[in-house]
Structure formats: structure tokens, C-alpha cells
C-alpha positions in Angstrom: -6.8 -12.0 22.5 -6.3 -9.8 19.4 -3.0 -8.4 20.8 -1.4 -11.9 21.0 -2.6 -12.6 17.5 -1.0 -9.4 16.2 2.4 -10.0 18.0 2.4 -13.6 16.7 1.7 -12.3 13.1 4.4 -9.6 13.4 7.0 -12.0 14.6 6.2 -14.6 11.9 6.2 -11.9 9.2 9.4 -10.2 10.4 11.2 -13.6 10.7 10.1 -14.6 7.2 11.4 -11.3 5.8 14.8 -11.7 7.5 15.1 -15.3 6.2 14.0 -14.3 2.7 11.4 -17.1 3.0 8.3 -15.1 1.9 7.2 -14.1 -1.6 5.6 -10.8 -2.6 2.1 -12.1 -2.5 2.6 -13.4 1.1 4.2 -10.1 2.1 1.2 -8.1 0.9 -1.2 -10.6 2.6 0.7 -10.4 5.9 1.0 -6.6 5.9 -2.7 -6.3 5.1 -3.5 -8.5 8.0 -1.3 -6.5 10.4 -2.8 -3.3 9.0 -6.3 -4.6 9.7 -5.2 -5.3 13.3 -3.7 -1.8 13.7 -6.9 -0.3 12.4 -9.0 -2.2 14.8 -7.0 -1.0 17.8 -6.4 2.6 16.8 -9.6 3.2 14.8 -7.4 4.9 12.2 -8.1 3.4 8.8 -6.0 5.7 6.7 -9.0 6.3 4.4 -11.5 8.2 6.4 -12.6 11.7 5.2 -12.1 13.6 8.5 -10.3 16.9 7.7 -8.0 16.7 10.7 -6.9 13.2 9.5 -6.3 14.3 5.9 -4.5 17.7 6.4 -0.7 18.0 6.3 0.9 19.4 9.4 3.0 22.6 8.9 6.5 22.3 10.2 9.1 25.1 10.7 10.3 24.1 7.2 8.0 22.0 5.0 5.1 19.9 6.0 4.5 16.5 7.7 2.1 14.0 6.2 -1.4 14.0 7.5 -2.5 11.2 9.7 -4.3 9.3 6.9 -1.4 9.3 4.5 1.1 8.4 7.3 -1.1 5.4 8.2 -1.1 4.3 4.5 2.7 4.1 4.5 2.5 0.7 6.2 1.0 -0.6 3.0 3.8 0.7 0.8 4.9 -2.9 0.8 8.5 -2.8 -0.6 9.3 0.3 1.5 8.1 -1.3 4.7 9.9 -4.5 4.0 13.2 -2.9 3.1 13.2 -0.5 6.0 12.3 -3.4 8.4 15.2 -5.5 7.1 17.6 -2.6 7.3 16.7 -1.5 10.8 16.9 -5.1 12.2 20.2 -5.7 10.5 21.6 -2.5 11.9 20.5 -3.5 15.5 22.1 -6.9 15.0 25.3 -5.2 13.7 25.5 -2.9 16.7 24.9 -5.9 19.1 27.7 -7.8 17.5 30.1 -4.9 17.7 29.0 -3.8 21.2 27.8 -7.0 22.9 25.6 -6.5 26.0 25.1 -2.8 25.3 21.6 -1.3 25.1 20.8 -0.1 21.6 19.1 3.3 21.7 17.1 4.4 18.6 15.7 7.8 17.9 12.7 7.7 15.6 11.5 10.9 14.0 8.2 10.9 12.2 6.6 7.7 13.6 3.1 8.4 12.4 0.0 6.7 13.9 1.3 3.1 13.6 4.9 3.7 14.6 5.7 0.7 12.2 9.4 0.6 13.0 8.7 0.0 16.6 5.6 -2.1 16.3 7.2 -4.4 13.7 10.8 -4.3 15.2 10.4 -4.4 19.0 8.8 -7.9 19.2 12.0 -9.4 17.8 14.0 -8.2 20.7 13.9 -7.7 24.5 13.4 -4.3 26.2 16.9 -4.6 27.7 18.3 -5.0 24.2 16.7 -2.0 22.5 15.0 1.2 23.5 13.2 3.8 21.3 12.7 7.5 21.7 10.0 8.8 19.4 9.4 12.2 17.9 6.2 13.2 16.2 4.7 16.6 15.2 1.1 15.4 14.9 -0.7 15.1 18.2 -3.3 12.8 16.7 -0.5 10.5 15.5 1.1 10.6 19.0 -2.2 9.5 20.6 -2.7 6.7 18.1 0.9 5.4 18.3 0.7 5.4 22.1 -2.6 3.5 22.1 -1.2 0.9 19.7 2.1 0.5 21.5 0.4 0.1 24.9 -2.2 -2.3 23.5 0.6 -4.5 22.1 2.3 -4.3 25.4 5.4 -2.7 23.9 5.5 0.3 26.2 8.6 -1.2 28.1 10.6 -0.5 24.8 9.8 3.2 24.9 12.2 5.5 26.7 10.6 8.9 25.6 7.8 10.2 23.4 8.1 13.8 22.2 5.5 15.9 20.6 7.6 18.4 18.7 8.9 19.6 15.3 12.0 17.6 14.2 13.2 20.6 12.2 13.9 22.5 15.4 14.0 19.9 18.2 17.0 19.7 20.5 17.6 16.0 21.4 18.3 15.3 25.1 21.3 13.0 25.7 21.9 12.9 22.0 25.3 11.1 22.4 23.5 8.0 23.8 21.9 7.1 20.5 23.1 4.4 18.1 20.5 4.7 15.3 18.4 7.6 13.8 15.3 6.8 11.8 13.8 9.7 9.9 10.6 8.6 8.2 10.0 12.0 6.8 10.4 12.1 3.0 8.5 12.0 -0.2 9.3 11.5 -3.9 11.8 14.1 -5.3 12.0 15.4 -1.7 9.0 17.6 -2.2 7.2 19.3 0.7 8.2 16.9 3.5 11.0 17.7 5.9 13.8 15.1 5.5 16.5 17.5 4.4 16.0 20.3 7.0 15.5 17.6 9.7 18.9 16.2 8.8 20.4 19.6 9.0 19.0 19.9 12.5 19.3 16.4 13.9 22.5 14.9 12.4 25.0 17.4 14.0 23.5 16.7 17.4 24.3 13.0 17.4 27.7 11.3 17.7 29.7 10.7 14.5 28.9 6.9 14.6 25.2 7.3 14.4 23.6 5.1 11.8 20.9 7.1 9.8 18.0 5.2 8.1 17.4 6.0 5.3 21.1 6.6 4.9 20.8 8.9 1.8 18.5 10.1 -0.9 19.6 10.9 -4.5 17.7 12.7 -7.2 18.7 11.8 -10.7 18.0 13.6 -14.0 17.2 12.1 -17.3 15.8 13.3 -20.6 13.2 11.2 -22.6 12.4 11.0 -26.2 8.8 10.2 -25.2 6.8 9.3 -22.2 8.4 6.6 -20.1 5.2 4.6 -20.6 6.0 4.3 -24.3 8.1 1.2 -25.0 10.0 3.1 -27.8 11.1 5.7 -25.3 14.9 6.3 -25.1 16.4 7.7 -21.9 19.5 9.8 -21.6 20.7 9.8 -18.0 22.8 12.7 -16.8 23.4 11.4 -13.3 22.7 12.8 -9.8 21.6 16.4 -9.4 21.1 16.2 -5.6 22.8 14.0 -3.0 21.4 14.8 0.4 24.2 13.5 2.6 26.8 15.2 0.5 24.9 18.5 0.7 24.4 18.3 4.4 28.0 17.3 5.2 29.5 19.9 2.9 27.5 22.8 4.3 29.8 25.2 6.1 27.2 27.8 7.3 26.5 29.3 10.7 24.7 26.2 12.1 21.3 27.5 11.0 19.4 25.6 8.4 20.0 27.3 5.0 17.1 28.7 3.0 18.4 27.0 -0.1 21.3 24.7 -1.2 23.9 25.6 -3.8 22.9 25.4 -7.4 23.6 22.3 -9.4 24.4 23.1 -13.0 24.2 20.5 -15.8 26.0 21.3 -19.0 24.0 20.4 -22.1 26.0 22.1 -24.8 27.2 18.8 -26.2 23.8 17.0 -26.1 21.4 17.0 -29.0 18.5 18.3 -26.8 16.1 18.7 -29.8 15.3 14.9 -29.8 14.0 14.9 -26.2 10.4 15.7 -25.2 10.4 15.1 -21.5 12.5 15.8 -18.3 12.4 13.0 -15.8 13.4 13.3 -12.1 14.0 10.0 -10.4 14.4 9.5 -6.6 16.6 6.7 -5.3 16.5 6.0 -1.6 19.6 4.4 0.0 18.2 2.8 3.1 21.3 1.0 4.5 24.2 -1.0 3.1 23.1 -2.7 -0.1 19.4 -2.0 0.6 18.0 0.5 -1.8 14.6 1.6 -3.1 14.7 2.0 -6.8 12.4 3.5 -9.4 8.7 2.6 -8.9 9.3 0.3 -6.0 7.6 2.7 -3.6 5.6 5.9 -3.5 9.0 7.5 -2.5 10.5 6.5 -5.9 7.8 7.3 -8.4 9.6 9.2 -11.2 8.2 12.6 -12.2 8.0 13.6 -15.9 7.8 17.2 -17.2 7.4 18.5 -20.7 10.5 19.9 -22.3 9.7 22.8 -24.6 11.1 22.7 -28.1 13.0 24.0 -29.9 15.6 23.9 -27.1 17.6 27.1 -27.1 19.8 26.7 -23.9 23.2 25.3 -23.0 22.5 24.2 -19.4 19.9 23.5 -16.8 20.3 24.6 -13.2 18.6 23.0 -10.2 18.2 24.7 -6.8 16.7 23.0 -3.7 14.8 25.5 -1.6 13.7 25.1 2.0 12.1 28.5 2.2 9.4 29.7 1.8 8.4 26.1 0.7 10.4 22.9 0.3 10.8 22.3 -3.4 13.3 21.6 -6.2 13.3 24.3 -8.9 15.1 24.4 -12.2 15.8 27.1 -14.8 17.5 27.0 -18.2 20.4 29.2 -19.4 
């Protein structure tokens, strides 16, 4: 049966990842094989041209990836591998600290393949780990349920919610050990990772492990396009630290429309030699597991032209969550 082949392929792949006994070529081959199995069961290819599969889903703040793009995330190879390693290692850490205790995982934004159930659950028993899933896209919910049932993993599922993670109130929130929020994009544009954390994190107990643990956006100035080997880069450091911003917010409990300005002083920098601004996303998944520049679609750097002559002393960044989720900058 195809289901037994998939489970065997998943267990072999995950075990090889955890033992570091698989190279990049084999990783891609294995994930392509698993992806093909998932396509066969769900009939979701990630590449069809149906409008309802391509369109992003509006959330209370921001948008969720359309079904096609969410399906393609499985083939973001380094992201999938690093998230998988981090999630399994956290489960094992929790089991070591709390032997015999059921590990409850809340998974926001599971998409049509629910990869961090379908790739993780076969490594454990249902009495060891249970998942509660939250997804805004009803088509993704239908696909994920079909895949989970077909793989005979339904015994690992405690609840399945069709709702917006930006506004959702989590039942029995104190019972969870791990929160997975697979809801971000490069430079935190459009998707809902930040407002979701503002909503969900305060609901859980203080010992909850968040995956990914944090996201940083760093600012650099370039003398040329990064593709040019002669390009020199001046790094100014982080302009946005998500966890720091969420934890330092002292508002009313409502999600703010924007975060405080981040001002970078440029008065002492010879800005006339630079032609580009570069914004660089770093994703801290857990512990020493990070996604760095160009390792994933999440960490593709974005370049912008810097107009010359440069007549300003500072650049100011503001992260907005209304009316759209976006990072804006201005010069003063």
C-alpha cells in the first residue's frame, strides 16, 4: 500500500536527518519522493492554476499563503530539514525533563500537507505526543485531514480548528508545551507571524517553546548589487527583533497597529559610496538552529536602490500591521 511506503520513507528520512547521515542531494531526493506521495493522496500539486488554490487568504491582520504556495513549502529543503530537526529535538528535550508526560503541540498554519505532523508523528507514539492544528484556509484543512487520515495518523490529533490565528482564543492553553507558527515570509512581509505572536503567546504558559523562536531583520548598505563580486557590505545590525518587540510591548492587550520606530544614525557613515539598501531576514528556529541568508525562501535578502547624493543623517524603520503588514522606512 502507498501509505505504508510513505510512512517508511518518512521514518527513514527523519531518522537520517536526526543522525546527520544524509547529504543535500539525498535530502532533496527524499523530500521530492515524499512530496509526490502527498500529491497523490491529496491531489494538491502546489502548481495548478486554480484561482482558489493560488489566492492568499485575508486574515484579521495580514494574509495567509494560498494553498499552492503553502504546499510548495515542503520543498523549501533547508527550511523543512531545520524545522524538522528543531521540533523533534524539542519533543525529546521535553520528554527528558518531564518523563512519561504527554507532549501537547499547538500548530498554527499547517497548510495542506501539515508537514510538521506528517513528518514528525511517525517518530513517536500517540500517547507520547498530541497535536492541535489551527488553519485559516478551509481547503488546506480538508487536504490536511485527508492526508493525516490516509497516513493513519489521526490518533495523534487532539483538535483541528478552522479559524484565524490572529484572533483565535486557545482552549486549555496552559496544557501546551510547544507552539509552532508556520506563518512567515521574508522580511516579515504580508504574512501574519508578528500579529499571531501578539495574540497567541500571552495565552500560553511561560514555559512554552516557540518554533521558530525568533525572527531578525538586519540592515546593510551595499556599494553595488550583492551579485557583483566586488560589492562591499556595511552591516548596521538588527532593525527588528520580533520577540523583543512582542515582549516589550506594554499596551492594552490589543494588537498594536504598528511597532515603535527604529532609528539608525548615519551621520558618521560615508553614505555617498553606497548604491543599495539590503534587508536581510534571519530565522532563529531553536537553540543553535538558524536559517541564514539565501538558505530558504524565508531568508532571501531584498535590495533597494539608494538615491544619491545622500542628504540625510538617519534612516527610520516602522513595522506596520494596519492597514497592511509591511516594513516601511523614511530618511531624515
